[in-house]
DRENGU-68598 format. One line per 10 residues: number of its first residue (from 1); for each residue x, y, z of N, C-alpha, C. Coordinates in Angstrom, 1 decimal. Example, Ala and Ser with C-alpha at 12.3 -4.5 7.8 and 13.67 -1.06 7.14 Angstrom:
BEGIN
1	13.2 -5.7 7.8 12.3 -4.5 7.8 13.2 -3.3 7.8 | 12.8 -2.2 7.1 13.7 -1.1 7.1 12.9 0.0 7.9
! end
This chain:
BEGIN
1	-7.5 106.5 283.9 -6.9 106.9 284.4 -5.6 108.1 284.5 | -5.3 107.7 285.6 -4.1 107.7 286.0 -3.0 107.2 285.1 | -3.3 105.9 284.6 -1.6 105.5 284.1 -2.0 106.4 282.9 | -3.0 107.0 281.9 -3.1 106.9 280.5 -2.2 108.4 280.8 | -2.3 108.9 282.5 -1.7 110.0 282.4 -0.5 110.4 282.9 | 0.1 109.3 283.1 1.6 108.8 283.4 2.1 108.3 282.1 | 1.5 107.7 281.2 1.7 107.2 280.4 2.0 108.2 278.9 | 0.8 109.0 279.1 1.5 111.0 278.9 2.6 111.8 278.8 | 2.9 112.0 280.1 3.8 112.7 280.5 5.2 111.8 280.5 | 5.3 110.1 280.6 6.8 109.5 280.4 7.0 109.7 278.8
11	5.7 109.5 277.9 6.0 110.3 276.5 7.4 111.4 275.9 | 6.3 112.8 277.2 6.6 113.8 276.8 7.8 113.8 277.5 | 8.1 113.2 278.2 10.1 113.3 279.0 10.7 112.8 278.0 | 10.4 111.9 278.0 11.2 111.0 276.3 11.1 111.9 275.3 | 10.1 112.4 274.9 10.6 113.4 273.7 10.9 114.1 273.6 | 11.3 115.0 275.0 12.3 116.7 275.6 13.8 115.5 275.6 | 14.2 114.5 276.1 15.6 113.7 275.5 16.3 114.0 274.5 | 14.7 113.6 273.9 15.0 113.1 272.6 15.1 114.2 271.8 | 14.8 115.2 271.5 15.3 117.1 271.1 15.9 117.6 271.9 | 16.6 117.4 273.3 18.0 117.5 273.1 19.1 117.2 272.9
21	18.6 115.9 272.6 20.1 115.2 272.5 20.3 115.2 271.0 | 19.1 115.7 270.1 19.3 116.4 268.7 19.7 117.9 268.6 | 19.7 118.1 269.8 19.9 119.8 269.3 21.5 120.5 269.1 | 22.0 120.3 268.0 23.6 121.0 267.0 24.0 121.1 268.6 | 25.7 120.7 268.8 26.6 120.3 270.4 27.2 122.0 269.5 | 28.0 123.3 270.1 28.3 124.1 269.6 29.1 124.0 271.2 | 30.7 123.7 270.5 31.6 124.8 271.7 32.4 126.2 271.9 | 32.8 126.9 271.9 32.9 128.4 272.3 34.0 128.4 273.2 | 35.5 128.7 272.6 36.6 129.2 273.2 37.0 130.4 273.5 | 36.8 131.2 274.2 37.1 132.8 274.8 38.3 133.1 274.8
31	39.3 133.8 274.8 40.4 134.0 275.5 40.8 134.6 276.9 | 40.0 134.4 277.2 39.6 135.5 278.4 38.4 135.9 278.8 | 37.9 135.2 280.0 36.6 136.0 280.5 36.3 136.6 281.2 | 37.7 137.0 281.5 37.4 138.6 282.7 37.8 139.7 281.8 | 38.0 139.9 280.1 38.0 140.6 279.1 36.5 141.1 279.4 | 36.5 142.7 280.0 35.4 143.9 279.8 34.1 143.1 278.4 | 34.8 143.5 277.5 34.2 143.5 275.8 33.8 141.7 275.9 | 35.0 141.1 276.1 34.4 139.8 275.6 33.2 139.6 276.2 | 32.5 139.7 277.8 32.2 139.3 278.4 30.4 139.8 277.9 | 30.7 140.9 277.3 29.6 141.7 276.2 29.3 140.2 275.4
41	30.3 140.0 274.7 31.1 139.6 273.5 30.1 137.8 274.1 | 30.4 137.2 275.1 30.0 136.2 275.7 29.1 136.1 275.7 | 27.9 137.7 276.4 26.6 137.1 276.4 26.3 137.0 275.3 | 26.4 137.0 274.5 25.6 137.7 273.9 26.0 135.8 272.5 | 26.7 135.6 272.3 27.2 134.3 272.3 25.9 133.3 272.7 | 26.2 133.5 274.2 25.2 132.4 274.5 23.8 133.1 274.6 | 23.0 134.1 274.3 21.9 134.0 273.6 21.5 134.0 272.9 | 22.4 134.3 271.9 22.1 134.2 269.9 21.8 132.4 270.0 | 22.9 131.7 270.6 22.8 130.3 270.6 22.1 129.8 271.0 | 21.5 129.5 272.6 20.2 129.5 272.6 18.8 129.8 272.0
51	18.8 130.5 271.3 17.8 131.3 270.2 17.4 130.6 268.7 | 18.8 130.1 269.2 19.2 128.8 267.6 19.1 127.7 268.2 | 18.4 127.3 269.3 18.5 125.6 270.0 19.6 125.3 270.6 | 21.0 125.7 270.2 21.9 125.3 269.9 22.3 124.4 271.5 | 22.9 123.5 271.7 24.0 122.8 273.3 25.2 124.1 273.0 | 25.5 124.8 274.5 26.8 125.2 273.9 27.9 124.5 275.0 | 28.3 124.2 274.8 29.8 124.2 276.1 30.9 125.5 275.8 | 30.9 126.1 276.9 31.2 128.0 277.1 33.3 127.7 277.7 | 33.9 127.2 277.3 35.6 127.5 278.0 35.9 128.7 277.9 | 36.8 129.2 279.0 37.8 130.4 279.4 39.4 129.7 279.2
61	40.1 130.0 278.0 41.0 129.7 277.8 42.1 130.4 278.5 | 41.7 131.2 279.4 42.2 132.2 280.4 43.9 132.6 279.7 | 43.9 133.2 278.2 44.9 133.6 278.4 46.0 132.7 277.9 | 46.1 131.9 277.4 47.0 130.8 277.6 46.5 129.7 276.2 | 47.3 129.3 275.1 47.4 129.4 273.7 47.1 127.5 273.7 | 48.2 127.0 274.5 47.3 126.1 274.6 46.9 125.7 275.2 | 46.1 125.6 276.8 44.9 125.4 277.2 43.5 125.7 276.0 | 43.9 126.8 275.2 42.7 127.1 274.1 42.8 125.8 273.2 | 44.1 125.4 272.8 44.7 124.6 271.5 44.2 123.3 272.2 | 44.4 122.9 273.6 43.9 121.4 273.6 41.5 121.5 274.2
71	41.3 122.7 274.1 40.4 122.7 273.8 39.4 122.2 273.2 | 39.8 122.7 272.2 39.6 122.2 270.4 39.5 121.3 270.7 | 40.3 120.8 270.4 40.6 119.3 270.8 39.6 118.6 271.1 | 38.9 118.8 272.6 38.8 118.1 273.0 37.2 118.4 272.4 | 36.8 119.5 271.8 35.8 119.9 271.4 35.5 119.1 270.3 | 36.6 118.6 269.5 36.2 117.9 267.9 36.2 116.1 268.3 | 37.2 115.6 269.7 37.2 114.7 270.7 35.8 113.9 270.6 | 34.8 115.2 271.6 33.3 114.8 271.9 32.1 114.9 270.4 | 33.3 115.4 269.8 31.5 115.4 268.7 30.6 116.2 268.5 | 31.8 118.0 268.5 30.2 119.1 268.2 30.1 119.1 266.9
81	28.8 120.3 266.6 28.8 120.1 265.4 29.5 121.6 264.9 | 29.6 122.3 265.7 30.4 123.0 265.1 31.1 124.3 266.1 | 32.4 125.0 265.6 33.3 125.9 266.8 33.0 127.3 266.7 | 33.5 128.1 268.1 33.7 129.3 268.1 34.6 130.0 268.1 | 35.7 129.9 267.6 37.1 130.1 269.2 37.4 132.7 268.7 | 37.6 132.7 269.0 37.6 133.9 269.8 40.0 134.1 270.8 | 40.7 134.1 268.9 41.6 133.1 269.3 42.8 133.9 270.6 | 43.1 133.4 271.9 44.9 133.3 272.3 45.3 134.1 271.6 | 45.8 133.1 270.5 47.5 134.1 270.0 46.9 133.4 268.0 | 46.6 134.1 267.8 46.4 134.8 265.8 46.9 134.1 265.5
91	48.4 133.2 265.8 49.8 132.7 264.7 49.4 132.0 264.9 | 48.5 131.4 266.3 48.3 129.5 266.6 46.8 129.3 265.3 | 46.4 130.2 264.8 44.5 129.1 264.0 45.5 128.9 263.1 | 46.6 128.7 262.1 46.3 127.9 260.8 46.5 126.3 261.4 | 46.7 126.3 262.8 46.7 124.8 263.4 45.0 124.4 264.0 | 44.6 125.2 264.5 43.4 125.6 264.6 42.1 124.6 263.0 | 42.5 126.1 262.8 41.9 125.2 261.0 42.0 124.2 260.9 | 43.5 123.5 260.7 43.3 122.4 260.3 43.0 121.4 261.1 | 42.8 121.5 262.5 42.8 120.7 263.2 40.6 120.3 263.5 | 40.1 121.1 262.4 38.2 120.8 262.6 38.3 120.9 260.9
101	39.3 121.2 260.3 38.8 120.9 258.7 39.4 119.1 258.5 | 40.5 118.5 259.0 40.4 117.3 259.0 38.8 116.5 259.8 | 38.6 117.3 260.7 37.2 116.6 261.6 35.8 117.1 261.1 | 35.7 117.8 259.5 35.2 118.7 259.1 34.2 118.8 259.5 | 34.1 119.9 260.8 33.6 120.5 261.5 33.9 121.8 261.4 | 32.8 122.4 261.1 32.6 124.1 260.9 33.4 124.8 262.3 | 33.9 125.9 261.2 34.4 126.8 262.9 33.9 128.3 262.4 | 33.9 128.8 262.7 34.1 130.7 262.8 35.2 131.3 264.0 | 35.9 132.1 264.0 36.2 132.8 264.5 35.8 133.9 264.6 | 36.3 134.5 265.6 35.2 136.2 265.9 36.2 136.6 266.8
111	36.6 138.0 266.8 37.1 139.2 267.5 38.3 138.7 266.8 | 39.6 138.5 267.3 40.7 139.1 266.8 41.1 137.9 265.3 | 41.7 138.9 264.9 41.7 138.3 263.0 42.9 136.4 262.8 | 42.0 135.4 262.3 43.4 134.9 262.4 43.9 134.9 261.3 | 45.6 134.8 261.3 46.2 134.7 260.8 45.9 133.9 259.3 | 45.3 133.3 258.8 44.3 132.9 258.0 43.7 133.3 257.7 | 43.2 133.7 257.6 41.8 134.6 257.2 41.9 134.7 255.5 | 42.9 135.1 255.1 42.8 135.4 254.0 42.6 133.9 252.9 | 42.7 132.5 254.3 43.1 131.4 253.2 42.7 130.2 254.2 | 41.0 130.7 254.8 40.5 129.7 255.6 39.6 129.0 254.3
121	39.5 127.4 254.7 39.1 126.5 254.3 37.5 126.9 253.8 | 36.5 126.6 253.0 35.0 127.0 253.1 34.3 126.3 254.1 | 34.1 125.8 254.8 33.4 125.8 255.9 34.5 126.5 257.3 | 34.2 127.7 257.2 35.0 128.0 257.8 35.0 130.2 257.3 | 35.3 131.1 258.4 34.3 132.2 258.3 35.1 133.1 259.5 | 35.2 134.4 259.6 36.0 135.4 260.2 34.5 136.3 260.5 | 34.5 136.7 262.1 33.6 137.4 262.4 34.3 138.5 263.1 | 34.5 140.0 262.7 34.9 141.1 263.8 34.6 142.2 262.9 | 35.3 143.6 263.7 35.3 144.5 263.1 36.5 144.5 262.9 | 36.5 145.9 261.6 38.2 145.3 260.8 38.9 146.8 261.7
131	40.1 146.7 261.6 40.7 147.1 262.7 41.2 148.4 262.1 | 41.0 148.2 260.8 41.6 149.5 259.8 40.7 150.6 260.7 | 39.4 150.5 260.6 39.0 151.8 261.6 39.2 151.6 262.8 | 39.5 151.3 263.5 39.6 151.5 265.1 40.0 152.8 265.7 | 41.7 152.2 265.3 42.7 153.6 265.5 42.3 154.3 264.2 | 42.7 153.6 263.3 42.0 155.5 262.4 41.0 156.6 263.2 | 39.6 155.9 263.3 38.9 156.5 264.2 39.4 157.9 265.4 | 40.2 156.7 266.1 40.7 157.6 267.5 41.5 158.2 267.5 | 42.3 158.3 266.7 43.7 158.9 266.1 43.0 160.1 265.8 | 42.3 160.0 264.9 41.6 161.8 263.8 41.0 162.5 264.9
141	40.0 161.3 265.7 39.6 162.7 266.6 40.6 163.1 268.1 | 41.5 162.3 268.0 42.4 163.2 269.0 42.9 164.0 268.4 | 43.9 164.2 267.0 44.3 165.0 266.5 43.4 166.5 266.7 | 42.3 166.1 265.9 40.8 166.8 266.0 41.4 168.1 267.5 | 41.4 167.4 268.1 41.0 168.2 269.8 42.2 168.6 270.4 | 43.2 168.2 269.6 44.5 168.7 269.6 45.4 169.8 268.7 | 44.4 169.5 267.5 44.1 170.9 266.4 45.8 170.3 265.6 | 46.0 169.1 265.5 47.0 168.4 265.3 48.0 168.9 265.6 | 48.7 169.2 267.1 50.2 169.5 267.3 50.3 168.8 268.8 | 51.2 168.5 269.4 51.0 168.3 270.5 51.7 166.7 270.9
151	52.4 166.1 272.4 53.2 165.2 272.4 52.1 164.2 273.2 | 52.5 162.9 271.8 51.4 162.3 272.0 51.8 160.1 273.5 | 51.7 160.2 273.7 52.0 158.5 274.8 51.0 157.5 274.0 | 51.9 157.0 273.6 50.5 155.5 273.7 51.0 153.9 274.2 | 49.8 153.4 274.5 49.8 152.2 275.1 49.5 150.9 274.0 | 50.2 150.4 274.1 49.4 148.9 272.7 49.0 147.6 273.5 | 48.6 147.0 272.7 47.5 146.0 273.8 48.6 144.9 273.6 | 48.1 143.6 273.7 49.4 142.5 273.2 50.8 142.8 272.9 | 51.7 142.5 272.5 52.7 142.3 271.9 52.4 141.1 270.8 | 52.2 141.0 269.1 52.3 140.2 268.4 50.5 140.1 268.3
161	49.6 141.0 269.4 48.4 140.6 268.8 48.2 141.0 267.5 | 47.3 140.3 266.6 47.3 141.6 265.5 46.5 143.2 265.3 | 45.5 142.5 266.6 44.9 143.9 266.8 45.4 145.5 267.3 | 46.0 144.5 268.4 47.1 145.9 268.7 47.9 145.9 268.1 | 48.3 145.7 266.5 49.3 145.6 265.8 48.7 146.7 264.7 | 47.6 146.3 264.3 46.7 147.1 263.4 46.6 148.3 263.8 | 46.3 148.2 265.3 45.6 149.7 266.3 46.4 150.4 266.3 | 47.4 150.2 266.4 49.1 151.0 266.7 50.0 151.2 265.2 | 49.0 150.5 264.1 49.9 151.0 263.1 48.6 152.2 262.4 | 47.3 151.7 262.8 47.1 153.3 261.8 47.8 154.3 263.2
171	47.4 154.0 264.2 47.9 155.7 265.3 49.0 156.5 264.5 | 49.8 155.1 263.6 51.3 155.7 262.7 51.1 156.4 261.7 | 49.5 155.6 261.1 49.5 155.8 259.0 48.4 157.7 259.9 | 47.8 157.7 260.5 46.9 158.6 261.3 48.2 160.0 261.4 | 49.2 159.9 262.4 50.1 160.7 262.2 51.2 161.4 261.2 | 50.9 160.4 260.0 51.7 160.4 259.6 50.8 161.4 258.1 | 49.7 161.7 258.1 49.5 162.8 257.4 49.6 164.5 257.7 | 49.5 165.0 256.7 49.3 166.1 256.6 49.0 166.5 258.1 | 47.2 166.7 257.9 46.9 167.1 259.0 47.1 167.2 260.8 | 48.2 166.3 261.0 48.3 165.6 262.0 49.8 165.5 261.8
181	50.4 166.1 261.5 52.0 165.6 261.4 52.5 165.9 262.7 | 52.0 167.4 262.8 52.4 168.0 263.8 52.2 167.3 265.3 | 51.8 166.2 265.3 51.7 165.1 267.0 53.2 164.3 266.2 | 53.7 163.9 267.7 54.3 163.2 268.1 54.1 162.6 268.9 | 54.4 160.9 268.4 54.6 160.1 270.1 56.4 160.5 270.4 | 56.4 160.6 272.3 57.3 160.2 273.4 57.3 159.1 273.5 | 56.8 158.3 273.9 56.5 156.9 274.1 55.8 156.7 273.5 | 56.2 154.9 273.7 55.1 153.9 272.8 55.5 152.1 273.7 | 54.2 151.3 274.7 54.9 150.6 275.1 53.8 149.8 275.3 | 53.2 149.0 275.5 52.4 147.2 275.9 52.0 147.5 277.5
191	50.9 147.9 277.6 49.7 147.0 278.8 49.4 146.1 278.8 | 49.0 145.3 277.3 48.8 143.6 277.5 46.9 144.0 277.5 | 46.2 145.2 277.1 44.8 145.2 277.3 44.9 145.4 278.2 | 45.6 145.3 279.8 45.2 145.2 281.1 45.1 146.4 281.7 | 43.6 146.7 282.2 43.4 147.6 283.0 45.2 148.1 283.8 | 45.3 147.5 285.4 46.3 147.4 285.6 47.9 147.4 285.4 | 47.8 147.0 284.1 49.4 146.9 283.8 49.4 148.9 282.9 | 47.9 148.9 282.4 47.7 150.7 282.0 48.1 151.7 283.1 | 47.3 150.9 283.9 48.2 152.0 285.4 49.6 151.8 285.9 | 50.1 150.8 286.2 51.5 150.9 286.1 52.9 150.9 285.5
201	52.0 151.0 284.0 52.4 151.8 282.8 52.9 153.3 283.0 | 51.3 153.9 283.2 51.5 155.0 283.4 51.6 155.9 285.0 | 52.4 155.1 285.7 52.9 155.8 286.5 54.2 155.5 286.4 | 55.2 154.7 285.4 56.1 154.8 285.3 56.8 156.1 284.0 | 55.5 156.0 283.7 56.0 157.5 282.6 56.4 158.4 283.3 | 55.0 158.6 283.9 54.8 159.5 284.9 56.9 159.5 286.3 | 56.6 158.8 286.4 57.1 159.0 287.8 59.1 159.5 286.6 | 58.8 158.7 285.6 59.9 158.9 284.6 60.7 160.4 284.2 | 59.0 161.9 284.4 59.1 162.9 284.2 59.0 163.4 282.8 | 58.1 161.8 281.6 57.8 162.2 280.4 56.2 162.9 280.5
211	56.7 163.3 279.3 55.4 164.8 279.4 54.7 164.6 278.2 | 53.4 164.6 278.1 52.3 164.5 276.9 51.2 165.2 277.1 | 50.3 165.3 276.0 49.0 165.9 275.6 48.2 165.0 275.4 | 48.4 164.1 274.9 47.4 162.6 274.7 48.2 161.5 275.4 | 46.7 160.2 275.5 47.1 159.5 275.8 46.3 158.6 274.7 | 46.5 157.8 273.5 46.1 157.0 273.0 46.1 155.1 273.1 | 44.7 154.6 273.7 45.2 153.5 274.2 44.9 152.4 273.3 | 45.3 150.9 273.0 44.3 150.3 272.1 43.5 149.7 272.7 | 43.0 149.9 273.2 41.8 149.6 274.7 40.9 149.8 275.4 | 39.5 150.5 275.8 39.3 151.6 276.9 40.3 151.2 278.3
221	40.3 149.5 278.6 40.9 149.0 279.9 42.4 149.7 280.4 | 43.2 149.8 279.5 44.7 150.5 279.5 43.8 152.1 279.9 | 43.2 152.7 278.6 43.2 154.0 278.7 41.8 154.1 280.0 | 41.8 153.3 280.7 41.2 153.4 282.2 42.0 153.5 283.5 | 43.3 152.8 283.1 44.6 152.5 284.3 45.4 153.9 284.1 | 45.4 154.0 283.2 46.3 155.1 283.2 45.2 156.8 283.2 | 44.1 156.2 283.0 43.4 157.7 284.0 44.0 157.7 285.5 | 43.1 156.5 286.0 44.2 156.6 287.6 45.1 156.5 287.3 | 46.0 156.6 286.3 47.5 156.9 287.6 47.4 157.8 287.1 | 47.2 158.2 287.0 47.2 160.4 286.6 46.4 161.0 287.7
231	45.3 160.6 287.9 44.5 161.0 289.2 45.4 161.4 290.0 | 45.9 160.2 290.6 46.4 159.7 291.8 47.6 160.8 291.8 | 48.2 160.7 290.4 49.6 161.8 290.5 49.2 163.0 290.2 | 48.1 163.5 290.8 47.4 164.6 290.6 47.5 165.8 289.6 | 47.6 164.8 288.6 47.6 165.8 287.0 45.5 165.7 286.9 | 45.7 167.0 286.1 44.4 168.7 285.8 44.4 167.0 284.6 | 42.6 166.8 284.6 42.4 165.9 283.7 41.6 166.9 282.2 | 41.9 167.7 282.6 41.1 169.3 281.2 42.5 168.5 280.9 | 43.7 168.6 281.3 44.7 169.6 280.1 45.4 168.3 279.4 | 44.9 167.0 279.0 44.8 166.1 278.3 44.0 164.7 278.2
241	44.0 164.6 276.7 43.0 164.2 276.1 43.5 162.7 276.2 | 42.5 162.0 276.6 42.6 160.4 277.1 41.7 159.1 275.7 | 42.0 158.7 275.0 41.5 158.1 273.6 42.2 156.5 274.2 | 40.4 156.1 274.3 40.6 154.2 273.8 40.0 154.1 273.0 | 39.5 152.3 272.8 38.7 151.6 272.2 37.9 150.9 272.7 | 36.7 150.4 272.2 35.5 150.1 272.5 34.3 149.8 272.8 | 34.7 151.4 274.0 33.0 151.9 274.6 32.4 150.7 274.8 | 33.5 150.3 276.1 32.5 149.7 277.6 32.0 149.7 278.7 | 30.9 149.9 279.3 30.4 150.4 280.2 31.0 151.2 280.7 | 32.3 150.4 281.7 33.1 151.1 282.6 33.5 152.4 281.5
251	33.9 152.5 280.6 34.3 153.7 279.3 33.7 154.6 279.3 | 32.6 154.4 279.1 31.3 155.3 278.8 31.4 156.1 280.5 | 31.0 155.5 281.3 31.0 156.2 282.2 32.7 157.2 282.9 | 33.0 156.6 282.3 34.7 157.9 282.5 34.3 159.0 281.8 | 33.8 158.4 280.8 33.5 159.7 279.2 32.1 160.8 280.7 | 31.7 160.5 280.9 30.2 161.0 281.5 31.2 161.6 282.7 | 32.2 161.5 283.6 33.2 161.8 284.4 33.8 163.3 283.7 | 33.9 163.2 282.5 34.9 163.7 282.0 36.4 163.6 281.4 | 36.5 162.1 281.8 38.0 161.8 281.8 38.7 161.1 281.0 | 37.3 160.1 280.2 37.8 159.6 278.7 37.1 160.8 278.0
261	37.9 161.1 276.9 37.6 162.3 275.5 37.1 161.4 274.6 | 37.7 160.1 274.3 37.0 159.1 273.2 37.5 157.6 273.2 | 36.6 157.3 272.9 37.1 155.9 272.6 35.8 155.6 270.9 | 35.4 153.8 271.1 35.5 153.0 269.8 34.3 152.1 269.6 | 33.2 152.5 269.2 32.4 151.5 269.5 32.3 150.1 269.2 | 33.0 149.6 269.5 32.9 147.6 268.9 32.0 147.0 269.6 | 30.9 147.0 268.9 29.9 146.5 268.7 29.9 144.7 268.9 | 30.3 144.7 270.3 30.0 142.5 270.9 29.4 142.5 270.9 | 28.0 142.4 270.9 26.8 142.1 270.4 26.3 141.5 269.5 | 26.8 142.2 268.5 26.7 142.2 266.4 27.8 140.8 266.2
271	28.5 141.3 267.1 29.7 140.4 266.2 29.1 139.4 267.1 | 28.8 138.7 268.2 28.0 137.4 268.8 27.3 136.4 268.2 | 26.3 137.5 267.8 25.2 137.5 267.2 25.0 136.9 265.8 | 26.4 137.6 264.6 26.6 137.2 263.6 27.8 136.1 263.4 | 28.5 135.7 264.7 29.3 134.9 264.6 28.6 132.9 264.5 | 27.6 133.1 266.3 26.6 132.5 265.5 25.7 131.6 264.4 | 24.4 133.2 263.8 23.9 133.2 262.7 25.0 132.7 261.6 | 26.4 133.1 261.7 27.5 132.4 260.0 27.2 130.8 260.3 | 27.8 130.2 262.0 28.1 128.9 262.0 26.7 127.9 261.9 | 25.3 129.1 262.1 24.3 128.1 261.9 24.2 127.6 260.5
281	24.5 129.1 259.1 24.8 128.5 258.3 25.8 127.3 257.1 | 26.6 127.7 258.3 27.7 126.7 257.4 27.0 125.3 258.0 | 27.0 124.9 259.3 26.4 123.4 259.9 25.2 123.6 259.2 | 24.5 124.3 258.7 24.0 123.5 257.6 24.4 123.6 255.9 | 25.3 123.3 255.8 26.3 123.7 253.9 25.8 124.6 253.8 | 25.2 125.5 253.7 24.9 127.3 253.5 26.7 128.1 252.7 | 27.1 128.4 251.2 27.9 129.1 251.0 28.0 130.7 251.8 | 29.0 131.4 252.9 28.8 132.4 253.6 29.7 133.2 253.3 | 30.1 134.8 253.0 30.7 135.3 252.9 31.9 135.2 254.2 | 33.0 135.0 253.9 34.5 134.2 254.5 34.8 135.5 255.8
291	34.7 136.7 255.6 34.9 138.0 256.2 33.8 138.6 256.3 | 33.0 138.7 257.9 31.6 139.5 257.9 31.9 140.8 258.7 | 32.1 141.9 258.5 32.5 143.3 258.9 32.0 143.6 260.2 | 31.4 143.3 261.1 30.9 144.8 262.0 31.4 146.1 262.3 | 30.7 146.9 261.7 31.2 148.8 261.5 31.8 149.4 262.7 | 32.7 149.7 263.2 33.8 150.4 264.3 32.4 152.0 263.8 | 32.4 152.3 265.3 31.8 153.9 265.8 32.9 154.8 266.7 | 32.4 156.4 265.9 33.0 157.3 267.2 32.3 157.3 268.4 | 32.6 157.0 269.3 32.3 157.9 270.1 33.0 158.7 271.1 | 31.8 159.7 271.0 32.3 161.2 272.1 31.7 161.6 272.9
301	32.2 162.8 274.3 30.8 163.3 274.6 29.4 164.2 273.7 | 29.5 164.4 273.2 29.1 164.7 272.3 27.6 163.3 271.8 | 28.2 162.1 271.3 26.8 161.7 271.2 26.6 160.1 272.2 | 27.3 160.3 273.5 27.4 159.2 274.7 26.5 159.1 274.9 | 25.4 159.6 275.1 24.1 158.8 275.4 24.0 158.0 274.5 | 23.4 158.0 273.5 23.0 157.0 272.4 23.4 155.8 272.3 | 24.8 155.2 273.0 25.6 154.6 272.9 25.3 154.1 274.7 | 25.2 155.2 275.8 25.4 154.5 277.2 24.1 153.7 276.9 | 23.4 154.4 276.2 21.8 153.1 276.0 22.0 151.6 275.3 | 22.6 151.3 274.8 23.3 150.3 273.6 24.2 149.7 274.7
311	24.8 149.8 275.8 25.4 149.1 275.9 25.2 148.4 277.1
! end
């Protein structure tokens, strides 16, 4: 009896080992684990991958393109079945595409748009939100709150990043419309999508005596940093409109406190699910849409509650 039971247990262990060995292996590299938006994306990727019975190797590129390229090469050398990338630098995505295509490994870009998005091979795709919407929704709401008149300070993300470029272009495009042409950009500088740099940049602006009626930031982290600096400077937050993008938990808390006026919900969880689902189809040899868009949504104090519940 004991011998039979032990044999059954051993057979079960062997079976489990075979199943684990047969599980598809996926390499994921994200530009930074420290980014709050990417924390939500990362959790969604891990959850979706587990639900799909993938074995996942998750890597932090630490905002260094050389490190990320090495991670992708290591994924390929180790024989992964698929790759998901949120790129550090969009200009490097052609090299990533070439590495994966040469190895015959499906690849999905998520979040930041690859520079070669219109020329991806059949076994590669891009899952994200359309940045044509983000800065547009954000700036149109700022324009409405200011009745189309006032001085605007713009905090850009990392120079060269396509999301920062498009979101900033969106701001300029909205200000060129008749309804918002009374808004004037008085200063525009980069704070690298970071809260600490947003704080430092705002401190520099205030020390220099720059006056503005609104701050439009390419993401929530910079907007929160700007708010911290303005509060430290003794500014009345009721007299300035502050806008960000991402609708992170911290941003929604700042909105609840009456400090952040506008943000735009970028559904990181949906992007993570979409990236895994798209990669799974590619790994199965199925054809997919090579641009999968997850809509942006405007968040204001009026609809804050529904987004607080989703974050």
